[in-house]
C-alpha positions as CSV (number, residue, x, y, z in Angstrom):
1,M,0.0,0.0,0.0
2,Q,1.1,3.5,-0.7
3,T,0.3,6.5,1.5
4,C,-0.5,9.8,0.0
5,T,1.3,12.7,1.8
6,K,-1.4,15.2,0.8
7,C,-4.4,13.4,2.3
8,N,-3.0,10.3,4.2
9,A,-5.1,7.9,2.2
10,L,-3.9,4.4,1.4
11,S,-3.8,3.3,-2.2
12,P,-2.9,-0.1,-3.7
13,D,0.7,-0.6,-4.9
14,E,-0.4,-0.6,-8.5
15,A,-2.2,2.8,-8.3
16,T,-0.7,5.7,-10.0
17,H,-2.9,8.3,-8.3
18,C,-4.3,8.6,-4.8
19,V,-7.7,7.0,-4.5
20,R,-9.0,9.9,-2.4
21,C,-7.5,13.1,-3.8
22,Q,-6.1,11.9,-7.1
23,S,-2.6,13.2,-6.4
24,D,0.2,11.7,-8.5
25,L,1.7,9.0,-6.2
26,S,5.0,9.0,-8.1
27,E,5.4,12.5,-6.7
28,W,3.3,12.5,-3.5
29,S,3.6,9.1,-1.9
30,T,5.6,8.9,1.4
31,T,8.3,6.9,-0.3
32,S,8.6,9.3,-3.3
33,V,8.8,12.3,-0.9
34,A,11.4,10.6,1.2
35,L,13.5,9.6,-1.9
36,K,13.5,13.2,-3.1
37,R,14.5,14.5,0.3
38,Y,17.4,12.0,0.5
39,Q,18.6,12.7,-3.1
40,T,18.8,16.5,-2.4
41,S,20.5,16.2,1.0
42,K,24.2,17.0,1.1
43,N,24.5,14.7,4.2
44,V,23.3,11.5,2.4
45,S,25.9,9.6,0.4
46,L,24.0,6.4,-0.4
47,I,20.4,5.3,-0.3
48,Y,19.4,1.8,0.9
49,I,16.3,-0.2,0.0
50,V,15.3,-2.1,3.1
51,A,12.7,-4.9,3.2
52,A,10.9,-7.0,5.8
53,D,12.4,-10.5,6.6
54,N,9.4,-12.2,5.0
55,C,9.4,-10.1,1.8
56,C,8.7,-11.6,-1.6
57,P,11.5,-12.6,-4.1
58,A,11.1,-9.3,-6.1
59,C,11.7,-7.2,-3.0
60,R,14.6,-9.4,-1.8
61,E,16.4,-8.7,-5.1
62,M,16.1,-4.9,-4.5
63,I,17.7,-4.9,-1.0
64,G,20.9,-3.0,-0.9
65,G,22.6,0.4,-1.3
66,Y,22.4,2.6,-4.4
67,P,24.0,5.8,-5.5
68,K,21.6,8.7,-5.1
69,D,21.0,9.0,-8.9
70,Q,20.3,5.3,-9.4
71,V,17.8,4.4,-6.7
72,P,14.9,2.3,-8.0
73,K,11.4,3.6,-7.3
74,L,9.1,2.0,-4.7
75,P,6.8,0.1,-4.5
76,V,8.8,-2.6,-6.1
77,E,7.3,-3.6,-9.4
78,G,6.3,-7.3,-9.3
79,C,6.0,-7.4,-5.5
80,S,3.8,-10.5,-4.7
81,H,3.4,-10.1,-0.9
82,A,-0.2,-10.4,0.2
83,K,0.0,-7.0,2.0
84,G,1.8,-5.3,-0.9
85,C,5.3,-3.8,-1.0
86,R,6.6,-2.9,2.5
87,C,10.1,-1.8,1.4
88,F,11.4,1.6,2.4
89,Y,14.3,3.9,1.8
90,Q,17.1,4.4,4.4
91,P,19.8,7.0,3.9
92,K,23.5,6.5,4.7
93,L,24.6,9.8,6.3
94,T,28.0,11.3,5.8
95,D,27.5,13.7,8.7
96,I,24.8,13.7,11.4
97,F,25.3,17.4,12.2
98,P,25.2,20.4,9.8
């Protein structure tokens, strides 16, 4: 499930727009907003995709660290978990203080 940052509605992984407010989820989902924030931060050197222990094979293949300009979009295309993609981004920080 994807969460819209504009209205907090949940939409299915395959949805391109929020089921409530019709916002573009490639721009306004919580994962998209987080990715943009990490990509523009000077303190982030790498972005990891993290998945649950019981994730599907498609998500397991995506686990790992990526350069900021090569991070795959979430939700993982082809995720087959019954609850949908539960992957998230985690930044590797170069500095924790400004």
